[in-house]
BAKE-401369 format. One record per residue (C-alpha): x, y, z; residue in three letters. Coordinates in steps of 0.5 Angstrom, whole numbers. Layout:
+-------+-------+-------+-----+
:    c1 :    c2 :    c3 : res :
+-------+-------+-------+-----+
:     X :     Y :     Z : ALA :
...
+-------+-------+-------+-----+
END
This chain:
+-------+-------+-------+-----+
:    c1 :    c2 :    c3 : res :
+-------+-------+-------+-----+
:   152 :    17 :   -35 : MET :
:   149 :    16 :   -40 : ALA :
:   145 :    24 :   -43 : PHE :
:   146 :    26 :   -36 : GLY :
:   143 :    20 :   -33 : ILE :
:   147 :    18 :   -27 : LEU :
:   150 :    11 :   -25 : GLU :
:   149 :     7 :   -19 : ASP :
:   154 :     3 :   -16 : THR :
:   150 :    -2 :   -11 : ARG :
:   147 :    -6 :   -16 : LEU :
:   152 :   -10 :   -21 : GLU :
:   145 :    -9 :   -26 : HIS :
:   139 :    -4 :   -24 : VAL :
:   132 :    -7 :   -26 : PRO :
:   130 :    -4 :   -32 : GLY :
:   137 :    -2 :   -36 : THR :
:   137 :    -7 :   -41 : ALA :
:   144 :    -9 :   -47 : LEU :
:   137 :    -7 :   -53 : LEU :
:   143 :    -6 :   -60 : GLN :
:   148 :   -11 :   -62 : VAL :
:   151 :    -6 :   -69 : GLU :
:   157 :    -3 :   -69 : GLY :
:   157 :    -3 :   -61 : ILE :
:   166 :    -2 :   -60 : SER :
:   166 :    -8 :   -54 : HIS :
:   163 :   -13 :   -58 : MET :
:   168 :   -18 :   -60 : GLU :
:   162 :   -22 :   -63 : GLY :
:   154 :   -22 :   -65 : PRO :
:   151 :   -25 :   -57 : PRO :
:   149 :   -32 :   -61 : SER :
:   146 :   -33 :   -55 : ARG :
:   141 :   -27 :   -53 : LEU :
:   135 :   -28 :   -59 : LYS :
:   134 :   -21 :   -63 : ARG :
:   129 :   -18 :   -68 : GLY :
:   128 :   -19 :   -75 : THR :
:   128 :   -15 :   -81 : GLY :
:   130 :    -8 :   -79 : ARG :
:   131 :   -10 :   -72 : ASN :
:   137 :   -16 :   -73 : ALA :
:   140 :   -11 :   -69 : HIS :
:   136 :   -11 :   -63 : VAL :
:   136 :   -15 :   -58 : VAL :
:   129 :   -18 :   -55 : LEU :
:   128 :   -15 :   -48 : VAL :
:   124 :   -19 :   -45 : PRO :
:   128 :   -26 :   -48 : GLN :
:   122 :   -30 :   -50 : PRO :
:   121 :   -37 :   -48 : SER :
:   122 :   -42 :   -52 : ASN :
:   114 :   -44 :   -49 : ASP :
:   108 :   -43 :   -55 : PRO :
:   104 :   -39 :   -50 : ASN :
:   108 :   -34 :   -48 : ASP :
:   105 :   -28 :   -51 : PRO :
:   112 :   -25 :   -52 : LEU :
:   111 :   -32 :   -59 : ASN :
:   105 :   -30 :   -61 : TRP :
:   105 :   -29 :   -69 : PRO :
:   105 :   -20 :   -69 : LEU :
:    99 :   -20 :   -72 : TRP :
:    96 :   -23 :   -66 : GLN :
:    99 :   -19 :   -62 : ARG :
:    97 :   -13 :   -65 : ASP :
:    90 :   -15 :   -67 : LEU :
:    89 :   -17 :   -59 : ILE :
:    92 :   -11 :   -57 : PHE :
:    86 :    -6 :   -62 : LEU :
:    80 :    -9 :   -60 : LEU :
:    83 :    -8 :   -52 : LEU :
:    83 :    -1 :   -54 : SER :
:    78 :    -1 :   -58 : ALA :
:    74 :    -2 :   -52 : VAL :
:    77 :     3 :   -48 : LEU :
:    76 :     8 :   -53 : ALA :
:    68 :     7 :   -52 : GLU :
:    68 :     5 :   -44 : THR :
:    73 :    11 :   -42 : PHE :
:    68 :    16 :   -45 : ASP :
:    63 :    12 :   -39 : VAL :
:    67 :    16 :   -33 : SER :
:    67 :    23 :   -36 : PHE :
:    59 :    23 :   -40 : THR :
:    57 :    30 :   -37 : LYS :
:    51 :    27 :   -31 : ILE :
:    54 :    32 :   -27 : SER :
:    51 :    30 :   -21 : LEU :
:    53 :    23 :   -22 : LEU :
:    60 :    24 :   -24 : THR :
:    63 :    24 :   -17 : GLY :
:    60 :    18 :   -15 : TYR :
:    61 :    14 :   -21 : THR :
:    70 :    17 :   -19 : LEU :
:    68 :    14 :   -12 : CYS :
:    66 :     8 :   -16 : ALA :
:    72 :     8 :   -20 : VAL :
:    77 :     9 :   -15 : GLY :
:    75 :     5 :    -9 : ALA :
:    75 :    -2 :   -14 : CYS :
:    81 :    -1 :   -17 : GLY :
:    85 :    -5 :   -12 : VAL :
:    81 :   -11 :   -12 : PHE :
:    82 :   -11 :   -20 : VAL :
:    89 :   -11 :   -18 : SER :
:    90 :   -15 :   -14 : ALA :
:    86 :   -21 :   -18 : VAL :
:    89 :   -18 :   -23 : ALA :
:    97 :   -21 :   -20 : ASN :
:    93 :   -27 :   -18 : LYS :
:    89 :   -29 :   -23 : TYR :
:    91 :   -26 :   -29 : GLY :
:    87 :   -21 :   -33 : LYS :
:    82 :   -24 :   -37 : ARG :
:    78 :   -25 :   -31 : PRO :
:    77 :   -18 :   -30 : VAL :
:    77 :   -16 :   -37 : LEU :
:    71 :   -20 :   -37 : LEU :
:    69 :   -18 :   -31 : PHE :
:    70 :   -10 :   -32 : SER :
:    66 :   -11 :   -39 : LEU :
:    60 :   -15 :   -37 : SER :
:    59 :   -10 :   -31 : CYS :
:    60 :    -3 :   -37 : SER :
:    55 :    -8 :   -40 : PHE :
:    50 :    -8 :   -35 : ALA :
:    51 :     0 :   -32 : GLY :
:    51 :     2 :   -39 : THR :
:    43 :    -2 :   -39 : ILE :
:    42 :    -1 :   -34 : TRP :
:    42 :     8 :   -35 : GLY :
:    38 :     6 :   -40 : GLY :
:    32 :     4 :   -37 : ALA :
:    32 :     9 :   -30 : SER :
:    26 :    12 :   -30 : ASN :
:    30 :    16 :   -22 : SER :
:    35 :    19 :   -19 : TYR :
:    36 :    12 :   -15 : ASN :
:    36 :     8 :   -20 : SER :
:    41 :    12 :   -25 : LEU :
:    47 :    13 :   -19 : LEU :
:    46 :     5 :   -18 : GLY :
:    48 :     4 :   -26 : ALA :
:    53 :    10 :   -26 : ARG :
:    56 :     6 :   -19 : VAL :
:    55 :     0 :   -22 : LEU :
:    60 :     3 :   -29 : GLN :
:    65 :     5 :   -25 : GLY :
:    66 :    -2 :   -22 : CYS :
:    68 :    -3 :   -29 : GLY :
:    72 :     3 :   -32 : VAL :
:    76 :     1 :   -26 : ALA :
:    80 :    -4 :   -30 : MET :
:    81 :     1 :   -37 : PHE :
:    83 :     6 :   -33 : GLU :
:    89 :     3 :   -31 : SER :
:    91 :    -6 :   -32 : VAL :
:    91 :    -3 :   -40 : MET :
:    97 :    -1 :   -40 : PHE :
:   101 :    -7 :   -36 : ALA :
:    99 :   -11 :   -42 : VAL :
:   104 :    -7 :   -46 : THR :
:   109 :   -11 :   -42 : GLY :
:   105 :   -16 :   -42 : ASP :
:   105 :   -17 :   -50 : LEU :
:   111 :   -13 :   -54 : TYR :
:   118 :   -13 :   -52 : PHE :
:   121 :    -6 :   -50 : VAL :
:   122 :    -4 :   -56 : HIS :
:   116 :    -3 :   -58 : GLU :
:   112 :    -2 :   -54 : ARG :
:   113 :     5 :   -55 : GLY :
:   109 :     6 :   -61 : SER :
:   104 :     1 :   -58 : ARG :
:   104 :     6 :   -51 : MET :
:   102 :    12 :   -56 : SER :
:    96 :     8 :   -59 : PHE :
:    93 :     6 :   -53 : LEU :
:    94 :    13 :   -51 : THR :
:    89 :    15 :   -57 : ILE :
:    84 :    11 :   -55 : ALA :
:    85 :    15 :   -48 : THR :
:    85 :    23 :   -51 : THR :
:    83 :    22 :   -58 : GLY :
:    78 :    17 :   -59 : LEU :
:    74 :    18 :   -53 : ALA :
:    71 :    25 :   -55 : ASN :
:    69 :    22 :   -60 : THR :
:    63 :    19 :   -57 : PRO :
:    62 :    26 :   -53 : ALA :
:    62 :    29 :   -59 : MET :
:    56 :    24 :   -61 : LEU :
:    51 :    26 :   -55 : SER :
:    49 :    32 :   -54 : GLY :
:    47 :    30 :   -62 : LEU :
:    43 :    24 :   -58 : ALA :
:    41 :    28 :   -53 : THR :
:    38 :    33 :   -57 : GLN :
:    35 :    28 :   -61 : ASN :
:    33 :    22 :   -59 : LEU :
:    33 :    23 :   -51 : GLY :
:    39 :    22 :   -46 : TRP :
:    36 :    15 :   -45 : LYS :
:    39 :    14 :   -52 : TRP :
:    47 :    15 :   -48 : VAL :
:    46 :     9 :   -45 : PHE :
:    42 :     4 :   -51 : TRP :
:    48 :     6 :   -55 : LEU :
:    53 :     5 :   -52 : LEU :
:    50 :    -2 :   -50 : ALA :
:    51 :    -4 :   -57 : ILE :
:    58 :    -2 :   -58 : PHE :
:    60 :    -5 :   -50 : VAL :
:    55 :   -10 :   -52 : GLY :
:    59 :   -12 :   -58 : ILE :
:    65 :   -11 :   -55 : ALA :
:    65 :   -16 :   -49 : LEU :
:    62 :   -22 :   -54 : VAL :
:    69 :   -21 :   -58 : LEU :
:    73 :   -20 :   -52 : VAL :
:    70 :   -27 :   -50 : ILE :
:    73 :   -30 :   -56 : PHE :
:    79 :   -27 :   -57 : PHE :
:    81 :   -24 :   -51 : GLY :
:    86 :   -28 :   -50 : TRP :
:    90 :   -28 :   -43 : GLU :
:    97 :   -24 :   -43 : THR :
:    99 :   -25 :   -36 : ALA :
:   104 :   -31 :   -36 : TYR :
:   110 :   -33 :   -31 : ASN :
:   116 :   -32 :   -35 : ARG :
:   121 :   -36 :   -32 : GLU :
:   127 :   -31 :   -29 : ALA :
:   133 :   -31 :   -33 : ILE :
:   128 :   -29 :   -39 : TYR :
:   127 :   -22 :   -36 : ASN :
:   134 :   -18 :   -38 : THR :
:   130 :   -12 :   -36 : ASP :
:   128 :   -14 :   -30 : THR :
:   133 :   -18 :   -26 : SER :
:   139 :   -16 :   -22 : SER :
:   145 :   -20 :   -19 : THR :
:   139 :   -26 :   -18 : ASP :
:   142 :   -28 :   -26 : ASN :
:   147 :   -23 :   -27 : LEU :
:   153 :   -27 :   -29 : GLN :
:   147 :   -31 :   -34 : ILE :
:   146 :   -25 :   -36 : ILE :
:   154 :   -23 :   -38 : GLU :
:   154 :   -30 :   -41 : SER :
:   150 :   -30 :   -45 : MET :
:   153 :   -22 :   -47 : LYS :
:   159 :   -25 :   -52 : ARG :
:   159 :   -29 :   -57 : GLN :
:   167 :   -31 :   -53 : ASP :
:   163 :   -33 :   -47 : GLU :
:   158 :   -38 :   -50 : ALA :
:   161 :   -44 :   -49 : SER :
:   162 :   -43 :   -42 : HIS :
:   155 :   -43 :   -40 : ILE :
:   155 :   -49 :   -38 : GLU :
:   160 :   -47 :   -32 : GLU :
:   155 :   -42 :   -28 : VAL :
:   150 :   -43 :   -22 : ALA :
:   144 :   -44 :   -25 : VAL :
:   137 :   -45 :   -21 : PRO :
:   134 :   -52 :   -22 : ALA :
:   127 :   -48 :   -25 : ALA :
:   131 :   -44 :   -31 : SER :
:   135 :   -46 :   -37 : SER :
:   140 :   -41 :   -41 : PRO :
:   136 :   -38 :   -47 : VAL :
:   137 :   -42 :   -53 : GLY :
:   137 :   -48 :   -50 : GLU :
:   130 :   -53 :   -52 : GLU :
:   125 :   -54 :   -45 : GLN :
:   120 :   -58 :   -44 : LEU :
:   114 :   -55 :   -46 : VAL :
:   108 :   -58 :   -51 : GLY :
:   104 :   -55 :   -56 : PRO :
:   100 :   -47 :   -55 : ARG :
:    93 :   -49 :   -53 : ARG :
:    87 :   -49 :   -57 : SER :
:    84 :   -43 :   -58 : LEU :
:    77 :   -46 :   -54 : TRP :
:    82 :   -47 :   -49 : LYS :
:    84 :   -39 :   -50 : ARG :
:    77 :   -38 :   -49 : THR :
:    77 :   -40 :   -42 : ILE :
:    75 :   -35 :   -37 : PRO :
:    81 :   -38 :   -31 : PHE :
:    88 :   -40 :   -32 : SER :
:    91 :   -37 :   -25 : GLY :
:    94 :   -37 :   -21 : PRO :
:    99 :   -33 :   -23 : TYR :
:   102 :   -32 :   -16 : SER :
:   103 :   -35 :    -9 : ASP :
:   100 :   -29 :    -5 : HIS :
:    94 :   -28 :    -2 : ASP :
:    88 :   -23 :    -4 : MET :
:    90 :   -19 :     3 : LEU :
:    97 :   -18 :     0 : LYS :
:    96 :   -17 :    -7 : GLU :
:    91 :   -11 :    -4 : ILE :
:    96 :    -8 :     0 : ALA :
:   102 :    -8 :    -7 : ARG :
:    99 :    -1 :    -9 : PRO :
:   101 :     3 :    -3 : PHE :
:   107 :    -1 :    -1 : ALA :
:   110 :     2 :    -7 : ILE :
:   108 :    10 :    -6 : LEU :
:   115 :     9 :    -2 : VAL :
:   119 :     8 :    -8 : ASN :
:   119 :    17 :    -9 : LEU :
:   117 :    14 :   -18 : VAL :
:   111 :    12 :   -17 : VAL :
:   109 :    17 :   -13 : LEU :
:   111 :    22 :   -19 : TRP :
:   107 :    18 :   -25 : SER :
:   101 :    18 :   -20 : ALA :
:   102 :    26 :   -20 : LEU :
:   104 :    27 :   -27 : ILE :
:    97 :    22 :   -30 : ILE :
:    94 :    26 :   -25 : SER :
:    94 :    33 :   -25 : PHE :
:    95 :    34 :   -33 : PRO :
:    87 :    29 :   -33 : THR :
:    85 :    33 :   -27 : LEU :
:    86 :    40 :   -32 : TRP :
:    82 :    37 :   -37 : ILE :
:    77 :    35 :   -33 : THR :
:    77 :    43 :   -32 : VAL :
:    76 :    45 :   -38 : ILE :
:    71 :    41 :   -40 : ALA :
:    67 :    44 :   -34 : PHE :
:    69 :    51 :   -36 : VAL :
:    66 :    49 :   -43 : VAL :
:    60 :    47 :   -41 : ALA :
:    58 :    51 :   -36 : GLN :
:    61 :    59 :   -40 : ILE :
:    59 :    57 :   -46 : PHE :
:    51 :    54 :   -44 : SER :
:    50 :    62 :   -42 : ALA :
:    49 :    69 :   -46 : PRO :
:    54 :    72 :   -50 : PRO :
:    55 :    65 :   -53 : PHE :
:    48 :    60 :   -51 : LEU :
:    50 :    55 :   -55 : LEU :
:    47 :    48 :   -56 : SER :
:    48 :    41 :   -53 : THR :
:    50 :    39 :   -59 : THR :
:    54 :    45 :   -60 : GLU :
:    57 :    44 :   -54 : ILE :
:    60 :    36 :   -56 : GLY :
:    61 :    39 :   -63 : CYS :
:    67 :    42 :   -59 : LEU :
:    69 :    35 :   -57 : ASN :
:    71 :    35 :   -64 : ALA :
:    78 :    40 :   -61 : GLY :
:    80 :    35 :   -56 : PRO :
:    80 :    30 :   -61 : ALA :
:    84 :    31 :   -67 : ILE :
:    88 :    34 :   -61 : GLY :
:    89 :    29 :   -58 : GLY :
:    90 :    24 :   -64 : THR :
:    95 :    29 :   -67 : ILE :
:   100 :    28 :   -61 : GLY :
:    98 :    21 :   -61 : CYS :
:   101 :    20 :   -68 : LEU :
:   108 :    24 :   -66 : MET :
:   108 :    20 :   -60 : CYS :
:   108 :    14 :   -64 : MET :
:   113 :    17 :   -70 : VAL :
:   117 :    19 :   -65 : PHE :
:   119 :    14 :   -58 : THR :
:   121 :     9 :   -60 : ASP :
:   126 :    11 :   -66 : PRO :
:   129 :    16 :   -59 : ALA :
:   130 :    11 :   -55 : SER :
:   134 :     6 :   -60 : LYS :
:   138 :    13 :   -63 : TRP :
:   139 :    14 :   -56 : MET :
:   140 :     6 :   -53 : ALA :
:   146 :     6 :   -60 : LYS :
:   149 :    11 :   -58 : ARG :
:   149 :     9 :   -50 : ASN :
:   153 :     3 :   -52 : ASN :
:   146 :    -1 :   -54 : GLY :
:   145 :    -1 :   -47 : ILE :
:   137 :     3 :   -47 : TYR :
:   136 :     6 :   -41 : GLU :
:   128 :     7 :   -39 : PRO :
:   129 :    14 :   -36 : GLU :
:   129 :    16 :   -44 : PHE :
:   122 :    14 :   -45 : ARG :
:   121 :    21 :   -41 : LEU :
:   124 :    25 :   -47 : LEU :
:   116 :    26 :   -49 : THR :
:   116 :    30 :   -43 : MET :
:   119 :    36 :   -46 : ILE :
:   113 :    37 :   -52 : PRO :
:   109 :    36 :   -46 : LEU :
:   112 :    41 :   -43 : PHE :
:   111 :    47 :   -48 : ILE :
:   104 :    44 :   -51 : PHE :
:   101 :    45 :   -43 : SER :
:   104 :    53 :   -43 : MET :
:   100 :    54 :   -49 : LEU :
:    94 :    52 :   -47 : GLY :
:    92 :    54 :   -41 : TYR :
:    95 :    60 :   -42 : PHE :
:    91 :    61 :   -48 : MET :
:    85 :    58 :   -45 : PHE :
:    83 :    62 :   -40 : GLY :
:    85 :    69 :   -43 : ASN :
:    83 :    67 :   -49 : LEU :
:    75 :    65 :   -45 : ILE :
:    75 :    71 :   -41 : GLU :
:    76 :    76 :   -48 : LYS :
:    69 :    74 :   -51 : GLY :
:    72 :    70 :   -57 : VAL :
:    70 :    65 :   -61 : THR :
:    67 :    59 :   -59 : PRO :
:    72 :    56 :   -64 : VAL :
:    79 :    58 :   -62 : ALA :
:    78 :    56 :   -55 : SER :
:    76 :    48 :   -58 : ALA :
:    82 :    50 :   -62 : VAL :
:    87 :    51 :   -56 : ILE :
:    82 :    45 :   -52 : TRP :
:    86 :    41 :   -57 : GLY :
:    93 :    43 :   -56 : ILE :
:    92 :    42 :   -50 : VAL :
:    90 :    35 :   -50 : TYR :
:    95 :    34 :   -55 : CYS :
:   101 :    35 :   -48 : GLY :
:    95 :    30 :   -45 : LEU :
:    98 :    25 :   -50 : ALA :
:   105 :    26 :   -49 : PHE :
:   104 :    25 :   -41 : SER :
:   100 :    19 :   -41 : TYR :
:   106 :    16 :   -47 : VAL :
:   112 :    18 :   -42 : ALA :
:   109 :    15 :   -36 : VAL :
:   107 :     8 :   -39 : GLY :
:   112 :     6 :   -43 : SER :
:   118 :     9 :   -37 : TYR :
:   114 :     6 :   -32 : MET :
:   112 :    -2 :   -36 : VAL :
:   119 :    -1 :   -38 : ASP :
:   123 :     2 :   -31 : ALA :
:   118 :    -2 :   -27 : TYR :
:   115 :    -8 :   -31 : ARG :
:   114 :   -13 :   -24 : ASP :
:   109 :    -7 :   -21 : ILE :
:   106 :    -4 :   -28 : SER :
:    99 :    -7 :   -24 : ILE :
:   100 :    -3 :   -18 : GLU :
:   103 :     3 :   -21 : VAL :
:    97 :     5 :   -26 : PHE :
:    91 :     2 :   -20 : ILE :
:    95 :     7 :   -15 : ILE :
:    96 :    13 :   -20 : GLY :
:    88 :    12 :   -23 : MET :
:    86 :    11 :   -15 : VAL :
:    90 :    18 :   -13 : LEU :
:    86 :    22 :   -20 : LYS :
:    79 :    20 :   -19 : ASN :
:    80 :    22 :   -11 : PHE :
:    83 :    28 :   -13 : LEU :
:    78 :    30 :   -17 : PHE :
:    73 :    27 :   -13 : PHE :
:    75 :    32 :    -8 : GLY :
:    75 :    37 :   -13 : PHE :
:    68 :    37 :   -14 : LEU :
:    66 :    41 :    -8 : PHE :
:    69 :    47 :   -11 : PHE :
:    70 :    47 :   -17 : LEU :
:    64 :    51 :   -19 : ASN :
:    65 :    57 :   -15 : ASP :
:    73 :    56 :   -16 : TRP :
:    71 :    58 :   -23 : ILE :
:    66 :    62 :   -21 : ALA :
:    70 :    67 :   -17 : LYS :
:    78 :    67 :   -20 : TRP :
:    74 :    68 :   -27 : GLY :
:    77 :    64 :   -32 : PRO :
:    84 :    68 :   -34 : ALA :
:    86 :    67 :   -26 : LYS :
:    84 :    60 :   -26 : THR :
:    88 :    58 :   -31 : PHE :
:    95 :    62 :   -30 : ASN :
:    95 :    58 :   -23 : THR :
:    94 :    52 :   -26 : ILE :
:    99 :    53 :   -32 : GLY :
:   104 :    54 :   -27 : GLY :
:   102 :    49 :   -22 : LEU :
:   102 :    44 :   -29 : GLN :
:   110 :    48 :   -30 : ALA :
:   113 :    46 :   -24 : GLY :
:   111 :    38 :   -25 : ILE :
:   113 :    38 :   -32 : CYS :
:   120 :    41 :   -29 : LEU :
:   120 :    36 :   -24 : SER :
:   122 :    31 :   -29 : THR :
:   130 :    35 :   -29 : VAL :
:   132 :    32 :   -22 : PRO :
:   128 :    25 :   -24 : LEU :
:   132 :    24 :   -31 : TRP :
:   138 :    25 :   -27 : ILE :
:   137 :    21 :   -20 : TYR :
:   131 :    16 :   -23 : SER :
:   136 :    10 :   -24 : LYS :
:   140 :    12 :   -18 : ARG :
:   133 :    11 :   -15 : VAL :
:   131 :     5 :   -19 : ARG :
:   137 :     1 :   -15 : ALA :
:   135 :     3 :    -8 : SER :
:   129 :     1 :    -8 : TYR :
:   131 :    -5 :   -12 : HIS :
:   135 :    -7 :    -7 : ALA :
:   131 :    -5 :    -1 : ASN :
:   125 :    -9 :    -4 : ASN :
:   120 :    -8 :     1 : LEU :
:   114 :   -11 :    -2 : LEU :
:   119 :   -17 :    -1 : LYS :
:   121 :   -16 :     7 : LYS :
:   113 :   -16 :     7 : LEU :
:   113 :   -22 :     3 : ASN :
:   108 :   -18 :    -2 : ILE :
+-------+-------+-------+-----+
END
């Protein structure tokens, strides 16, 4: 039992659990030469998953290329994410419905044909919808533009987390997941600050025109450098998602004294031991990497791919992850509504520009939270793995739920009470930033944990979370303003704080039992039984 995480005896190897470190491990007679490891200060870290011998495997790309691609996609996310929350309040609900409705189709196409076609389609929809919005002269026309924008946002609210699992090893994902979260919780608030200024001085249409410039540049960059990250790696290399199917091979590769006997293990014809040369071609040229389509990556038909996000809801951990992402994001949106509703009315009477400037609080708070995660999450996971005889458990990522609990309690209970007492809007912006700091920890905790524990269904995990989040908020739109007006800010946010505390504390039983849930899910995999 590692740090209170209950072991499971049903499977010899639970998917998600992996050998991560070999330095100073008592039961190792020698370094596992058959397993590829990191370099430099990570020379003792076993690469999880193991990269194949194919130069077209994204894990074999130079780290600087992977980081630049990730930086590009994160920048796109920062620009596009704000589209779904631009405060044209009467149209926001329709945008969110479009995002949620497109989600399952985005998941199906990404699984079947890879992430690049979805990425290009999504950015094209965002660009076209933004141009359309700037040219709109009627409500119905603007509604159509917002729906088209919503179709473009779906990919960025979900599949981007799975891209982290495509590009990085386990020991690299936490810091990159933190950087990705900066785009969603920190930088995404910057356009909100500028939109108020643009609306007041140039007119609301310029919010669309300015956004179109940046999205257009992003579209061109993605066409040339947003390469496909999906890759069908042989099962033997997936040391994090494998179980009894190739356990003997993995165990043979762990010990040098067993390396000489690895040929005696029954290896599937399509597989070969890690470290042996395979017949692979050269890396594809830059021109071939820009081709929109390189799949298919799955032999399932589209109807089965569409059903996958709903089928995985039988896993309680998947449902937990959806709730952890959905409700904190929902409460953040409630704060945004309160800010617009309270501070534009007496006694504050803030202008559109001044209300927009209040977004500096969440922009700074979210960024600080992400930077804290970036410094903390990977080193903490490696330290815990070392203390656990080199064995890494995905649950180690859940430690970042502790700061979420602390910042949420500080933020929600203080926010409503300060507003009700008429404290300066600057103080409310600071508290808003504290809440956003906590939100950053929730994204990093859930994102990195679910990618590490369920990488093979990570697209579906984030898609179903995104669908739930958007339709949940759409439902809240029907009574949100009346709820705040009837209860008042203090009572509303005291209630939200209590609900959020309960949601955070649900991580405790998850920490204890989640390894058994992982084993049970794999042993009784509904997706395999349904052939989806």
